[in-house]
C-alpha positions as CSV (number, residue, x, y, z in Angstrom):
1,X,35.9,15.0,-28.4
2,X,35.5,16.5,-24.9
3,X,37.7,18.4,-22.5
4,X,37.1,18.9,-18.6
5,X,36.7,22.7,-18.4
6,X,37.8,23.8,-14.9
7,X,35.0,25.4,-13.7
8,X,32.1,23.8,-11.9
9,X,28.5,24.7,-14.5
10,X,25.3,25.2,-12.3
11,X,21.5,24.9,-14.0
12,X,21.4,28.2,-13.7
13,X,24.9,28.6,-16.2
14,X,28.4,29.7,-14.9
15,X,28.4,32.7,-12.4
16,X,31.9,33.8,-12.8
17,X,31.5,35.1,-16.6
18,X,30.0,38.4,-15.1
19,X,33.5,39.4,-14.6
20,X,34.4,38.8,-18.3
21,X,30.7,40.6,-19.5
22,X,31.7,43.1,-17.4
23,X,35.4,43.9,-18.6
24,X,34.8,43.0,-22.1
25,X,31.7,42.9,-23.6
26,X,31.7,47.0,-24.5
27,X,35.6,46.6,-26.5
28,X,34.4,42.6,-28.1
29,X,31.3,44.8,-29.3
30,X,33.4,47.2,-30.7
31,X,35.7,45.0,-32.2
32,X,33.2,43.3,-33.9
33,X,31.4,46.2,-35.4
34,X,34.6,47.4,-36.9
35,X,35.8,43.8,-38.1
36,X,32.0,43.3,-40.0
37,X,29.2,42.2,-38.1
38,X,27.0,44.9,-39.2
39,X,27.4,43.4,-42.8
40,X,27.5,39.4,-42.0
41,X,23.9,37.2,-42.9
42,X,25.1,34.1,-41.5
43,X,27.0,34.3,-38.0
44,X,28.4,31.0,-35.5
45,X,29.5,31.8,-31.9
46,X,31.9,29.0,-30.5
47,X,31.4,28.9,-26.4
48,X,28.3,30.8,-26.2
49,X,28.6,30.4,-22.7
50,X,25.3,31.7,-20.9
51,X,23.8,33.7,-24.0
52,X,25.2,37.5,-22.8
53,X,27.3,38.5,-26.4
54,X,24.9,36.2,-27.8
55,X,21.7,37.6,-27.5
56,X,23.4,41.2,-28.5
57,X,24.8,39.8,-31.7
58,X,21.0,38.5,-32.9
59,X,20.1,41.5,-32.0
60,X,22.6,43.5,-34.7
61,X,21.2,41.4,-37.5
62,X,17.7,41.6,-39.5
63,X,15.6,39.5,-38.6
64,X,16.3,37.7,-41.7
65,X,19.1,37.0,-40.7
66,X,20.8,34.5,-37.9
67,X,23.4,33.1,-35.6
68,X,24.3,29.9,-34.7
69,X,26.0,29.8,-31.2
70,X,27.5,26.5,-29.5
71,X,28.8,25.5,-26.4
72,X,29.7,21.8,-24.7
73,X,27.8,22.0,-21.6
74,X,24.3,21.6,-21.5
75,X,23.5,24.0,-18.9
76,X,25.2,26.7,-20.4
77,X,22.8,25.8,-23.2
78,X,19.9,26.1,-20.9
79,X,20.7,29.2,-19.3
80,X,21.5,31.0,-22.9
81,X,18.0,29.3,-24.3
82,X,16.3,30.9,-21.0
83,X,18.0,34.3,-21.3
84,X,17.3,34.7,-25.2
85,X,13.7,33.8,-24.8
86,X,13.1,37.1,-21.8
87,X,14.9,38.9,-24.1
88,X,12.6,38.4,-26.6
89,X,14.8,37.3,-29.3
90,X,14.1,34.5,-31.8
91,X,16.6,34.7,-34.4
92,X,20.0,32.4,-32.4
93,X,19.8,28.7,-32.8
94,X,21.4,27.4,-30.0
95,X,23.4,24.0,-30.0
96,X,24.8,21.5,-27.8
97,X,28.6,21.5,-30.2
98,X,32.0,20.6,-29.3
99,X,34.4,23.3,-31.1
100,X,36.0,20.6,-32.6
101,X,32.8,19.2,-34.3
102,X,32.1,22.4,-36.3
103,X,31.7,20.3,-39.3
104,X,28.4,18.6,-38.3
105,X,26.8,21.5,-38.4
106,X,26.7,21.4,-42.8
107,X,27.0,25.3,-42.8
108,X,29.4,27.5,-44.5
109,X,29.4,31.6,-42.3
110,X,30.0,34.6,-43.3
111,X,31.4,35.3,-39.6
112,X,32.6,33.2,-36.8
113,X,33.2,34.7,-33.2
114,X,34.5,33.1,-30.1
115,X,36.2,34.5,-27.1
116,X,38.0,33.2,-24.3
117,X,37.0,29.3,-25.7
118,X,40.6,28.5,-26.9
119,X,42.4,28.5,-23.7
120,X,40.4,25.7,-22.4
121,X,41.5,23.1,-25.5
122,X,44.4,21.1,-25.6
123,X,44.6,21.4,-29.5
124,X,42.9,24.7,-30.4
125,X,45.2,24.9,-34.1
126,X,42.5,22.5,-34.9
127,X,39.5,24.7,-34.3
128,X,41.3,27.5,-35.8
129,X,41.7,25.2,-39.2
130,X,38.1,24.2,-38.5
131,X,37.0,27.7,-38.7
132,X,38.7,28.6,-41.7
133,X,37.4,25.2,-43.6
134,X,33.7,26.6,-42.5
135,X,34.2,30.1,-44.0
136,X,33.0,31.5,-47.0
137,X,35.1,33.1,-49.4
138,X,35.5,36.5,-47.7
139,X,34.4,35.6,-44.9
140,X,35.7,37.1,-40.9
141,X,36.7,35.2,-38.1
142,X,36.9,37.3,-35.1
143,X,38.6,35.9,-32.0
144,X,39.5,37.2,-28.9
145,X,41.6,35.6,-25.8
146,X,43.5,35.8,-22.6
147,X,46.8,36.5,-21.4
148,X,47.0,35.7,-18.0
149,X,50.7,36.4,-17.9
150,X,49.9,39.9,-18.2
151,X,47.6,40.3,-14.6
152,X,48.6,41.9,-11.7
153,X,47.3,42.9,-8.7
154,X,48.8,45.7,-6.2
155,X,49.6,45.5,-3.4
156,X,50.1,42.1,-4.4
157,X,47.7,39.2,-3.5
158,X,48.1,35.2,-3.3
159,X,44.2,35.2,-4.2
160,X,45.1,37.1,-7.7
161,X,47.8,36.0,-10.1
162,X,49.1,33.2,-7.8
163,X,51.2,30.0,-9.0
164,X,48.7,28.4,-6.6
165,X,45.5,30.3,-7.9
166,X,43.0,27.8,-9.0
167,X,43.6,28.5,-13.0
168,X,46.0,25.9,-13.7
169,X,45.1,23.6,-17.0
170,X,47.8,21.2,-17.6
171,X,48.7,21.5,-21.0
172,X,46.2,24.2,-22.2
173,X,47.6,27.4,-23.2
174,X,46.3,30.5,-20.7
175,X,48.5,33.0,-22.6
176,X,47.2,32.2,-26.1
177,X,46.4,35.6,-27.0
178,X,49.6,36.6,-27.7
179,X,49.5,33.7,-30.3
180,X,46.7,34.6,-32.0
181,X,48.3,37.0,-35.2
182,X,50.5,34.3,-35.6
183,X,48.5,31.0,-35.6
184,X,46.2,33.0,-37.5
185,X,48.2,34.3,-40.2
186,X,49.7,31.0,-40.9
187,X,46.6,29.6,-41.4
188,X,45.5,31.3,-44.3
189,X,43.4,34.4,-42.8
190,X,44.2,37.7,-44.5
191,X,43.7,41.6,-44.0
192,X,44.7,40.7,-40.0
193,X,43.5,43.6,-37.3
194,X,44.6,43.5,-33.9
195,X,44.0,45.1,-30.8
196,X,44.8,44.9,-27.0
197,X,42.5,45.0,-23.9
198,X,43.2,45.1,-20.2
199,X,40.9,46.0,-18.1
200,X,41.4,47.2,-14.6
201,X,39.1,46.4,-11.2
202,X,39.0,49.3,-8.3
203,X,35.8,48.9,-6.5
204,X,34.5,46.3,-4.1
205,X,31.8,46.1,-6.7
206,X,34.3,45.5,-9.3
207,X,36.6,43.3,-7.6
208,X,33.6,40.7,-5.9
209,X,33.3,40.1,-9.7
210,X,36.2,37.7,-9.2
211,X,34.9,35.9,-6.3
212,X,32.7,33.2,-8.4
213,X,35.5,31.9,-10.3
214,X,37.0,30.8,-7.5
215,X,34.4,29.4,-5.9
216,X,33.5,27.3,-9.4
217,X,37.1,26.3,-9.9
218,X,36.9,25.3,-6.5
219,X,36.9,21.4,-7.3
220,X,39.2,21.4,-10.4
221,X,41.9,23.2,-7.6
222,X,41.5,20.2,-5.4
223,X,42.3,18.0,-8.1
224,X,45.3,19.3,-8.7
225,X,46.3,18.3,-5.0
226,X,45.6,20.7,-2.7
227,X,43.9,20.8,0.3
228,X,41.1,22.2,1.4
229,X,42.9,24.0,4.1
230,X,44.3,25.9,1.1
231,X,41.4,26.7,-0.8
232,X,40.2,28.3,2.6
233,X,43.2,30.3,2.9
234,X,43.1,31.6,-0.9
235,X,39.2,32.1,-0.4
236,X,39.6,34.3,2.6
237,X,42.8,36.3,0.7
238,X,40.1,36.9,-1.6
239,X,37.6,38.8,0.6
240,X,41.1,40.9,1.6
241,X,41.7,42.1,-1.8
242,X,37.8,42.6,-2.6
243,X,38.2,44.5,1.1
244,X,40.9,46.6,0.5
245,X,40.2,49.8,-0.5
246,X,43.4,51.2,-1.7
247,X,44.2,47.5,-3.9
248,X,43.8,47.3,-7.6
249,X,43.5,44.6,-9.9
250,X,44.7,44.8,-13.6
251,X,42.6,41.7,-14.8
252,X,43.8,39.5,-17.7
253,X,45.1,41.2,-21.0
254,X,43.3,40.1,-23.9
255,X,43.9,40.1,-28.1
256,X,41.6,40.9,-30.4
257,X,42.3,39.1,-33.8
258,X,40.0,39.5,-36.9
259,X,41.2,37.4,-40.1
260,X,39.5,36.7,-43.3
261,X,39.7,34.0,-45.7
């Protein structure tokens, strides 16, 4: 099953992922380590993007242990392979594969990791159940998803957290993060742990990381029935937000959940 992604992904990968890396990588790394990454020998990453976290995970594993990293976008896979090669990391196997097709890997895993992927899917419960099936007994699922409704900017800006902004995904759930604990529990996962994370962006250098997301989601925004003029107004509002020195952005909150099969 392939679903339309709301961001345009160029040959060098998705630039808008850089704000996620900046906001969440350090807390995600800590949660992975606390969840048992270092004891894992076979790891799967679902939705690897341009491979930043894939490379870090591979570097935490012993050379004889490996990670399979999947994404359903060929440009992302190409960018991830290039990044891994430049980093000299060889214990990663990148695969062009949908999150709905995990059984095609024909492998069992000690740990499966997934971040900010389920909210792009119309049937995330299917993926959670598939992860449960491909984990070894005692295997660990580490997942992190957002809660868009927790985001804010002040002074308030139409460029961020506006109902007219570009991050409208129809039947998909941009607030699935708050439901992860419940979904894990009802799938059968045990020993659940959970944490909430909410980064803030204050400086111009931090807030400018929001701009690629607006640009890469332009086509999706227009397909929702908005005009070029509306998008241009949104873009100009974002520039004002970035330049305004007294304006802080509370980025989307994330919920980290881990559970054991």
